[in-house]
C-alpha positions as CSV (number, residue, x, y, z in Angstrom):
1,X,38.0,-17.5,5.9
2,X,35.8,-14.9,7.8
3,X,37.7,-11.9,9.1
4,X,35.9,-11.0,12.3
5,X,37.6,-7.6,12.7
6,X,37.7,-6.6,9.1
7,X,34.8,-8.3,7.3
8,X,34.3,-7.9,3.6
9,X,31.6,-5.5,2.5
10,X,29.9,-5.9,-0.9
11,X,28.6,-2.7,-2.4
12,X,26.1,-3.0,-5.3
13,X,25.6,-0.2,-7.8
14,X,22.7,-0.8,-10.1
15,X,23.2,1.2,-13.4
16,X,20.8,2.2,-16.1
17,X,21.6,5.2,-18.4
18,X,23.0,7.4,-15.6
19,X,25.5,10.1,-16.4
20,X,26.8,10.2,-12.8
21,X,27.8,6.6,-12.5
22,X,31.5,7.4,-12.6
23,X,31.2,9.6,-9.6
24,X,29.4,7.0,-7.7
25,X,32.0,4.4,-8.5
26,X,34.8,6.7,-7.5
27,X,33.2,7.5,-4.2
28,X,33.2,3.8,-3.4
29,X,36.8,3.2,-4.5
30,X,37.8,6.2,-2.3
31,X,36.6,4.5,0.9
32,X,38.9,4.5,3.8
33,X,37.8,1.0,4.6
34,X,39.8,-1.4,2.4
35,X,38.1,-4.8,2.5
36,X,35.3,-4.1,0.0
37,X,34.2,-5.4,-3.3
38,X,32.3,-3.2,-5.7
39,X,29.8,-4.8,-8.0
40,X,28.3,-2.7,-10.8
41,X,25.3,-4.2,-12.4
42,X,24.5,-2.9,-15.9
43,X,20.7,-3.3,-16.1
44,X,20.5,-3.1,-19.9
45,X,21.8,0.4,-20.2
46,X,22.0,1.9,-23.7
47,X,24.1,5.0,-22.9
48,X,26.9,6.2,-20.5
49,X,28.5,2.8,-20.3
50,X,31.8,4.4,-21.4
51,X,31.9,6.1,-18.0
52,X,32.4,2.7,-16.4
53,X,35.3,1.5,-18.7
54,X,38.1,3.3,-16.8
55,X,37.2,1.3,-13.6
56,X,36.7,-2.2,-15.1
57,X,39.9,-3.5,-13.5
58,X,38.8,-2.3,-10.1
59,X,35.2,-3.6,-10.0
60,X,33.1,-6.7,-10.6
61,X,31.1,-5.8,-13.7
62,X,27.8,-7.6,-14.6
63,X,25.6,-7.0,-17.6
64,X,22.0,-8.2,-17.8
65,X,18.8,-7.4,-19.6
66,X,16.8,-4.5,-18.3
67,X,14.5,-5.6,-15.4
68,X,14.5,-2.8,-12.9
69,X,16.6,-1.8,-9.8
70,X,15.4,-4.8,-7.7
71,X,16.6,-7.3,-10.3
72,X,19.9,-5.5,-10.6
73,X,20.4,-5.5,-6.8
74,X,19.5,-9.2,-6.6
75,X,21.9,-10.1,-9.3
76,X,24.6,-8.2,-7.4
77,X,23.7,-10.0,-4.1
78,X,23.8,-13.4,-5.8
79,X,27.3,-12.7,-7.0
80,X,28.6,-11.0,-3.9
81,X,31.2,-12.6,-1.6
82,X,31.1,-10.2,1.3
83,X,29.6,-10.7,4.7
84,X,27.8,-7.3,4.6
85,X,25.7,-5.6,1.9
86,X,25.5,-2.0,0.9
87,X,23.7,-0.4,-2.1
88,X,24.6,2.8,-3.8
89,X,22.4,4.4,-6.5
90,X,24.5,5.3,-9.6
91,X,23.6,9.0,-9.2
92,X,24.5,9.2,-5.5
93,X,27.8,9.5,-3.5
94,X,29.3,7.9,-0.4
95,X,31.2,9.9,2.1
96,X,34.8,8.5,2.1
97,X,34.2,7.1,5.7
98,X,30.8,5.6,5.0
99,X,31.8,1.9,5.2
100,X,34.4,2.4,7.9
101,X,32.2,4.2,10.4
102,X,29.1,2.0,9.7
103,X,30.9,-1.3,9.9
104,X,32.4,-0.3,13.2
105,X,29.0,0.5,14.6
106,X,27.6,-2.8,13.3
107,X,30.3,-4.8,14.9
108,X,30.2,-2.9,18.1
109,X,26.4,-3.3,18.5
110,X,26.2,-6.8,16.9
111,X,23.6,-5.3,14.5
112,X,22.3,-7.0,11.5
113,X,20.8,-3.9,9.9
114,X,21.7,-0.2,10.2
115,X,21.0,3.0,8.4
116,X,22.3,6.6,8.6
117,X,21.5,10.2,8.0
118,X,22.1,11.8,4.5
119,X,22.2,15.0,2.5
120,X,20.6,15.9,-0.8
121,X,22.8,17.4,-3.5
122,X,22.2,19.0,-6.9
123,X,23.6,17.9,-10.3
124,X,26.8,19.9,-9.5
125,X,27.3,18.1,-6.1
126,X,26.3,21.2,-4.1
127,X,24.4,20.4,-0.9
128,X,20.8,21.3,-1.1
129,X,19.6,20.1,2.3
130,X,21.9,18.7,5.0
131,X,21.1,15.9,7.5
132,X,17.5,15.3,6.4
133,X,16.8,11.8,7.6
134,X,13.6,11.9,9.7
135,X,14.2,11.8,13.5
136,X,11.9,9.8,15.7
137,X,11.3,10.5,19.4
138,X,10.2,7.0,20.1
139,X,10.3,3.5,18.6
140,X,6.6,3.6,18.1
141,X,6.9,6.7,16.0
142,X,9.4,4.9,13.8
143,X,7.0,2.0,13.0
144,X,4.1,4.4,12.5
145,X,6.0,6.3,9.8
146,X,5.9,3.2,7.6
147,X,2.2,3.7,7.4
148,X,2.8,7.1,5.8
149,X,6.1,6.9,3.9
150,X,9.4,5.1,3.7
151,X,11.6,6.4,6.6
152,X,14.8,4.8,5.4
153,X,17.0,5.9,2.5
154,X,18.2,2.7,0.9
155,X,21.7,3.9,0.1
156,X,22.4,4.6,3.8
157,X,21.7,1.0,4.7
158,X,24.2,-1.7,5.7
159,X,22.9,-5.3,6.1
160,X,24.6,-8.5,7.1
161,X,24.3,-11.0,4.2
162,X,22.7,-13.6,6.4
163,X,19.5,-11.5,6.5
164,X,18.9,-12.2,2.8
165,X,19.1,-16.0,3.5
166,X,16.4,-15.7,6.1
167,X,14.1,-13.0,4.7
168,X,14.7,-13.4,0.9
169,X,15.9,-10.9,-1.7
170,X,14.2,-7.7,-3.0
171,X,10.8,-8.3,-4.4
172,X,11.2,-7.8,-8.2
173,X,7.5,-7.2,-8.8
174,X,7.9,-3.8,-7.1
175,X,9.7,-1.7,-9.7
176,X,9.8,1.5,-7.7
177,X,9.2,0.6,-4.0
178,X,11.3,-2.6,-3.7
179,X,13.3,-1.0,-0.8
180,X,10.1,0.2,1.0
181,X,8.7,-3.3,0.8
182,X,11.9,-4.9,1.9
183,X,12.1,-2.7,5.1
184,X,8.5,-3.5,5.9
185,X,9.2,-7.2,5.6
186,X,12.2,-6.9,7.8
187,X,10.4,-5.0,10.6
188,X,8.7,-8.3,11.5
189,X,12.0,-10.0,12.4
190,X,14.9,-7.5,12.9
191,X,16.0,-4.4,14.8
192,X,16.9,-1.4,12.8
193,X,19.9,0.4,14.2
194,X,20.3,4.1,13.5
195,X,23.7,5.8,13.2
196,X,23.1,9.6,13.2
197,X,26.0,10.5,11.0
198,X,25.6,11.9,7.5
199,X,27.4,9.4,5.2
200,X,25.5,9.6,1.9
201,X,24.8,12.4,-0.6
202,X,21.6,11.7,-2.6
203,X,21.4,13.5,-5.9
204,X,18.2,15.4,-6.9
205,X,17.9,15.9,-10.6
206,X,15.2,16.0,-13.3
207,X,15.9,12.5,-14.6
208,X,15.7,10.6,-11.3
209,X,13.2,7.8,-11.2
210,X,11.3,9.2,-8.3
211,X,10.5,12.2,-10.4
212,X,10.0,10.6,-13.9
213,X,7.9,7.8,-12.5
214,X,6.3,9.6,-9.5
215,X,2.7,8.6,-10.3
216,X,3.6,4.9,-10.5
217,X,5.7,5.1,-7.4
218,X,2.9,6.7,-5.3
219,X,0.4,4.1,-6.5
220,X,2.8,1.2,-5.7
221,X,3.5,2.7,-2.3
222,X,-0.2,2.9,-1.5
223,X,-0.6,-0.8,-2.5
224,X,2.3,-1.7,-0.2
225,X,0.8,0.1,2.8
226,X,-2.5,-1.7,2.3
227,X,-0.7,-5.1,2.0
228,X,1.4,-4.6,5.2
229,X,-1.2,-2.7,7.3
230,X,-2.2,-5.6,9.4
231,X,1.4,-6.6,10.0
232,X,2.5,-3.1,10.9
233,X,-0.4,-2.6,13.2
234,X,0.4,-5.8,15.0
235,X,4.0,-4.7,15.4
236,X,2.9,-1.3,16.8
237,X,0.6,-2.9,19.3
238,X,3.2,-5.4,20.4
239,X,6.2,-3.0,20.1
240,X,8.1,-4.4,23.1
241,X,8.5,-7.6,21.2
242,X,10.5,-5.8,18.5
243,X,13.5,-3.8,19.6
244,X,15.0,-0.9,17.7
245,X,17.8,1.6,18.5
246,X,15.8,4.6,17.5
247,X,16.2,6.7,20.6
248,X,13.4,7.3,23.1
249,X,12.9,10.9,24.0
250,X,14.5,11.5,27.3
251,X,12.5,13.1,30.2
252,X,13.0,16.9,30.2
253,X,13.7,17.0,33.9
254,X,16.5,19.7,33.8
255,X,15.7,23.1,32.4
256,X,18.0,24.5,29.7
257,X,18.4,28.2,29.3
258,X,19.1,29.4,25.7
259,X,20.5,32.9,25.6
260,X,20.1,34.8,22.3
261,X,22.0,38.2,22.2
262,X,20.5,40.5,19.6
263,X,21.8,43.6,17.9
264,X,20.4,44.8,14.6
265,X,20.2,41.3,13.1
266,X,17.7,40.6,10.4
267,X,17.8,36.8,11.1
268,X,16.7,37.0,14.7
269,X,13.2,35.6,14.1
270,X,14.7,32.5,12.5
271,X,17.0,32.0,15.5
272,X,14.0,32.3,17.9
273,X,12.0,29.9,15.8
274,X,14.7,27.3,15.9
275,X,14.9,27.6,19.7
276,X,11.1,27.3,20.0
277,X,11.1,24.2,17.8
278,X,13.3,22.1,20.0
279,X,12.1,18.5,20.7
280,X,13.3,19.0,24.3
281,X,10.5,20.8,26.1
282,X,12.0,22.1,29.4
283,X,13.5,25.2,27.9
284,X,13.6,29.0,28.6
285,X,14.6,31.3,25.8
286,X,16.1,34.6,26.9
287,X,16.5,37.2,24.1
288,X,18.7,40.1,25.2
289,X,18.3,43.2,23.0
290,X,21.7,44.8,23.3
291,X,20.6,48.4,22.3
292,X,19.3,47.5,18.8
293,X,18.0,50.3,16.6
294,X,16.5,48.1,13.8
295,X,14.7,44.7,13.3
296,X,13.1,44.7,16.8
297,X,9.7,44.1,15.1
298,X,10.9,40.6,14.2
299,X,10.8,39.7,17.9
300,X,7.3,41.0,18.6
301,X,5.4,37.9,17.5
302,X,7.4,35.8,20.1
303,X,7.2,38.1,23.1
304,X,4.8,35.9,25.0
305,X,6.9,32.8,24.4
306,X,10.3,34.2,25.5
307,X,11.9,36.2,28.3
308,X,12.8,39.5,26.6
309,X,15.4,41.9,28.1
310,X,16.4,45.3,26.8
311,X,19.7,47.0,27.7
312,X,22.1,49.6,26.4
313,X,24.6,48.5,23.8
314,X,27.6,46.9,25.5
315,X,28.6,44.0,23.2
316,X,27.8,40.3,23.0
317,X,29.6,39.4,26.2
318,X,27.6,41.9,28.2
319,X,24.3,40.6,26.6
320,X,25.3,37.0,27.4
321,X,26.1,37.9,31.0
322,X,22.7,39.7,31.5
323,X,21.0,36.6,30.1
324,X,22.9,34.3,32.4
325,X,22.1,36.4,35.5
326,X,18.4,36.2,34.6
327,X,18.5,32.5,33.7
328,X,16.8,29.8,35.9
329,X,18.1,26.7,34.0
330,X,20.5,24.1,35.1
331,X,22.2,24.2,31.7
332,X,23.4,27.1,29.6
333,X,23.6,27.3,25.8
334,X,24.0,30.3,23.5
335,X,22.5,31.0,20.1
336,X,23.7,33.9,17.9
337,X,20.8,35.8,16.5
338,X,21.9,35.0,12.9
339,X,22.4,31.2,13.5
340,X,19.9,28.3,14.1
341,X,19.7,25.2,16.2
342,X,18.8,21.8,14.8
343,X,15.5,20.8,16.3
344,X,17.3,18.0,18.2
345,X,20.1,20.1,19.5
346,X,19.1,20.2,23.1
347,X,17.8,16.7,23.5
348,X,20.9,15.2,21.8
349,X,23.4,17.2,23.7
350,X,21.9,17.0,27.2
351,X,21.5,13.2,26.7
352,X,25.2,13.1,25.8
353,X,26.2,15.1,28.8
354,X,24.1,13.2,31.2
355,X,25.4,9.8,29.9
356,X,28.9,10.9,30.7
357,X,28.2,13.2,33.7
358,X,30.2,16.0,32.2
359,X,30.3,19.8,32.7
360,X,30.9,21.1,29.1
361,X,30.4,19.8,25.6
362,X,30.5,21.1,22.1
363,X,29.7,19.9,18.6
364,X,30.5,20.6,14.9
365,X,28.5,23.1,12.8
366,X,27.2,23.3,9.3
367,X,27.7,26.7,7.6
368,X,24.7,28.2,5.8
369,X,24.3,31.2,3.5
370,X,22.0,34.2,3.9
371,X,19.1,32.1,2.5
372,X,19.7,29.3,5.0
373,X,21.1,27.0,2.4
374,X,23.9,24.7,3.6
375,X,27.3,25.6,2.1
376,X,29.6,23.2,3.9
377,X,29.9,19.7,5.3
378,X,29.9,19.4,9.1
379,X,32.9,21.5,10.4
380,X,34.4,20.8,13.8
381,X,37.7,19.6,15.4
382,X,37.7,16.4,17.4
383,X,41.0,15.9,19.2
384,X,42.4,12.5,19.9
385,X,43.3,13.4,23.5
386,X,43.5,16.2,26.0
387,X,47.1,17.0,25.0
388,X,46.1,17.7,21.4
389,X,43.1,19.6,22.6
390,X,45.2,21.9,24.7
391,X,47.7,22.4,21.8
392,X,44.9,23.1,19.4
393,X,43.2,25.6,21.6
394,X,46.4,27.4,22.3
395,X,46.8,28.2,18.6
396,X,43.2,29.1,17.7
397,X,39.6,29.0,19.0
398,X,38.4,25.8,17.4
399,X,35.1,25.8,19.4
400,X,32.0,27.5,18.0
401,X,30.3,29.2,20.9
402,X,26.8,28.3,19.8
403,X,27.6,24.6,19.8
404,X,28.6,24.7,23.5
405,X,26.4,23.4,26.3
406,X,27.6,23.7,29.9
407,X,26.2,23.5,33.4
408,X,25.3,26.9,34.9
409,X,27.4,26.1,38.0
410,X,30.6,26.4,35.9
411,X,30.2,30.2,35.8
412,X,30.5,30.3,39.6
413,X,33.8,28.5,39.3
414,X,35.4,30.3,36.3
415,X,33.5,33.6,36.2
416,X,31.4,35.0,33.3
417,X,32.2,36.3,29.9
418,X,34.9,39.1,29.9
419,X,33.0,42.2,28.8
420,X,36.3,44.0,27.9
421,X,36.7,41.6,24.9
422,X,34.2,42.5,22.2
423,X,35.3,39.7,19.8
424,X,37.0,36.9,21.7
425,X,35.0,36.7,24.9
426,X,34.1,33.0,24.1
427,X,37.8,32.1,23.4
428,X,38.8,33.7,26.7
429,X,36.1,31.7,28.6
430,X,37.2,28.4,27.1
431,X,40.8,29.1,28.0
432,X,39.8,29.8,31.5
433,X,37.5,26.7,31.7
434,X,40.1,24.2,30.5
435,X,42.1,24.6,33.7
436,X,39.1,23.1,35.6
437,X,37.0,21.1,33.2
438,X,37.2,18.6,30.4
439,X,35.6,19.6,27.1
440,X,33.7,16.7,25.5
441,X,33.0,16.5,21.8
442,X,29.7,15.2,20.5
443,X,30.3,14.5,16.8
444,X,26.9,15.6,15.5
445,X,26.3,18.8,13.6
446,X,23.5,20.4,15.7
447,X,24.1,24.1,14.8
448,X,23.6,26.0,11.5
449,X,26.1,28.9,11.5
450,X,25.3,31.6,9.0
451,X,27.9,33.2,6.8
452,X,26.8,36.7,5.6
453,X,28.3,40.1,4.7
454,X,27.1,41.8,7.9
455,X,28.7,39.3,10.4
456,X,31.3,40.7,12.7
457,X,34.0,38.2,11.8
458,X,34.0,39.7,8.3
459,X,33.7,43.3,9.2
460,X,36.2,43.4,12.1
461,X,38.7,40.8,11.1
462,X,41.9,42.9,11.8
463,X,40.6,43.8,15.3
464,X,39.7,40.2,15.9
465,X,43.1,38.9,15.0
466,X,44.8,41.4,17.3
467,X,42.5,40.5,20.2
468,X,43.1,36.8,19.6
469,X,46.9,37.3,20.0
470,X,46.3,39.3,23.2
471,X,44.1,36.5,24.7
472,X,46.6,33.8,23.7
473,X,49.4,35.8,25.4
474,X,47.3,36.3,28.5
475,X,46.7,32.6,28.9
476,X,50.0,31.4,27.6
477,X,51.6,30.4,31.0
478,X,48.7,28.4,32.3
479,X,48.3,26.6,28.9
480,X,52.0,25.7,28.8
481,X,51.7,24.3,32.4
482,X,48.7,22.2,31.4
483,X,50.4,21.0,28.2
484,X,53.5,20.0,30.2
485,X,51.3,18.2,32.7
486,X,49.7,16.1,30.0
487,X,53.0,15.3,28.4
488,X,54.2,13.8,31.7
């Protein structure tokens, strides 16, 4: 019997001599979504089969002669009983909510095919690059990418099983590009829905097939592009006939002002670069030099592309306020000189705000080290309702200032940053703002926040903790009133 609200998902893991297979299996068994079947297909492996043995009573295990990944996937699909298909390479990992979040999106949009963002990890599971799925400004760009490379990571895909009945299985003559060929085939008949959440960790290691068989893979991919050139060109010419949920770039009608306060920071050039590289094009970048004595030379190459203001040292709040007073944008956002914006930060966030007609929004962050390498999963707090938001903010500042976007008109209502607070000016502003505005959470990590030895939150932690207590005490009465109001 089909369960409409909780359909079964079949997850196929092709396995051939992979030392990470037990981790892959465990990541599937740890899913928060319960109605799954895991099918592990041993494609003639000669080693590491003992890693599967502890899980035999929890999986459907199939052994076959070696024939390649496509043959293993097809064997799994033929034995699957689920209504939806997912595939996980034996050296990769699922996020624990992968199936849960993706099936919800599939059911909500009535999608037959969807794919997500992903990270790359090293052999020790450390993230190498975060959120690296290619982003496309338009549908036409998505289709054009197939003429250059495969824009979809197979392990991020979820497909309704009915698709295989209509389009066929993976083509087993393509040993290395079976997924690339399958997506090309599907572009003729189906929409590809994109869920911009990172739900898969793809492992990079010296024994992976795309490295050991790179020459054959490239040759096979070129043959594929030649084979599908006419079909893809026809789809591109007639793109309105084929719908896709890859987002169109929204018109940049409203200017956004990015304020970058700068004081003796060696990373300021990287911050400016990330602001200049935004896909949203109606932007002004205001860099406020708050009395710096070093690293000013890093700004010089960008002088003709930014608004540059120099002032005496007065702290971050004073630099932000100077930037705001000189801004001409309708929206405000702030970037610390040691942090970076994702290239889609502005376009994603302003689209979110416009769709809901809201005043203030914020997002999670990913922490990076001094070399810009990601060192965390997306970090952010999404509250279930306003009551929990108020309670959470009364205990700590759970909003990273660089993730915030707000309409400039809010400052005329709540005032600007408090320049007497060297460390908690942002926390104080949010506590003032919640009396008038709702804070909306966009659950996409669009800011890279750098952790390094020179950052103020490490050097002045005791002073910060004391200032936090004073700010909380200052706003205690209004917070308690707001909390009581929500309870009623």
